N, C-alpha and C positions, 0 to 999 in steps of 0.2 A: 225728105227734102236735100236735093244736092249741093253739095258744101259751099261751093260757088251763088248760090243764091241765098247766103247768111248775109243779113245788111252788117257789115264792120264800117267802122269809124275810119276814117283815113288814114294811113301812118303818119303823119305828121300833128292830128289831133290825138290827147289824150281823155279819155271817158273814165270821170272820175267816178266811182259807187260813193251811196249816200250811207253811209254806216251808222247807225244810232249808239255806238259805245263798244266797251269791251265787253264780253258775257262772266268770260272768264281767260288767265294765264296758268298756264304748270311748270309746276319745279320739280325737276328731274332728282330723283336719292336712290340710295341704293336698296334700303331698308325700312320698309312701308312701317313696321313699328314700331322703332325709334326715333324716325320724325312725325309721325302719327303722336305718338306720348308727348316728342317737343312743340309743335305747332299749336298743341290744345293747352296742356299741363303748365305751359312754360311761357307759350308768347301769348296761348289765352282766345287762338282762333275756333269759332266751333265749326263742329262737325256736324257736318250732313248729312254722308254717307260711305261708305267703304266696299269699294269691290276686290278681287284678290289682285291690281295692278294699281287701286288707283284712290286717293284720299278725296272728297269734294271736303271745300273748307268754305264758310262765308268770313267775308273782312267787313264789315258795316254792311252797305249795301250791296259789294261786287263779292264777286267768287273768285276763288282759285284750288288749282290738283295737289296736289301730290302725285308725281307715279312711278312707279318702279321702272329707271332706265336701269334696259340690259348693257347700255351702253357705257363707258366710264363717263361722268358729271363732268363736262365743262366747267374748267377753275378760272379764274384771273391771272394773270403771268404776278407773282409775289407780288406785294405793294400796291397791287392792283384793285378797283372796283368796279370798274366799268360795266362788267356784266353784274346787274343785281337786279330784285325785283324791291319797287319801293310801296308801301302800307305809310298813307295818310293817318297822321293822329292829332288826337287835340295837344293842346299848351299843356295842360294837366297830364296827358297819359304819357307826352313825351317825358315829363321829369318823372312820371314814374322809372318808364324805360331806363333812362340812363341812373338811377339808384338802386332800383331792381335785377333790373338783367344781373351788373356784375358782380349783386351778392349771392346770383344762381349757379353762379361760375360760368356768366357767357360776357366772354369780352368782346368791348365795344373798341373793335379797332380805331376807328375815327369818325370822328364830329366834327361838321362843319357849318357855319352858320353864313350861308350864299344872301345877299342884297343884292343880286342882278340875275340876269340869263333866265332861263326857262321858266326855271321849279326855281322860287325865293319864299329859303326858313329856313327853322334849324334843324339840321340831319344828325340823325348816329347808325353807323354801319356795325352790323355784328356778321360770324356765318353761322349754317345751320349743321348740324352734324356730317352734312356731308361736304360742308366747303361752301355754298351755295351764300352770296354773300346778300344779305336785306337790310333794306334802307327803312325805318325809320324817322319821317319827314313831320315838322309841325308847319304843315303849310301855308305860309302867307299869301302867296301868289303866282299862280299859272300863269302864263302865254298865254294867248289864244289867237295873237296873228308871226308872225316872225319876229324874232329878233336876230340882233347882230352880240354873238357874243365874243 
C-alpha cells in the first residue's frame, strides 16, 4: 500500500495510545554479578532469570531488569536524586529499609515525608553499587489526575 494511502490523524490532533501499564523498566549496571547480589541478597528482590547481559527481577507484581551497559551509567549531579527508580513498600517494610540497610552498610542519603504532590508518602533514597538512585516509598497516595506542584 502506498504511504499516501495510510490513514493518519491530522497534524493538530494527538492520537493517544491506550497502554495497560508498565511491564518492566531497566536499570543499567556495569557489573552484573555485583548488581545481582546487591539487588537479590541485600534488597531482597526475586531473581527470575539471567542471560549474559540481563538479570530479570521481580518486585511484588512488577518486573525490572538489570542490564549490562557498555556506556557509562548516567548519574545525577552531586547531591541530586531526580534520576531514580522507585519501589512501593508497606509501612512495615519502610521501617525495615531505614533500619536494616544502614546496618548492612547501605547509606540512606535522603529521607523525606511528602504530604502533597503527585506521590505522597515517606521516601528513603539509596545508591546501588553503580551509583543508580533507588527510592523506597511508603506510598499513601498517587495522583490520578493532573495536580499543581
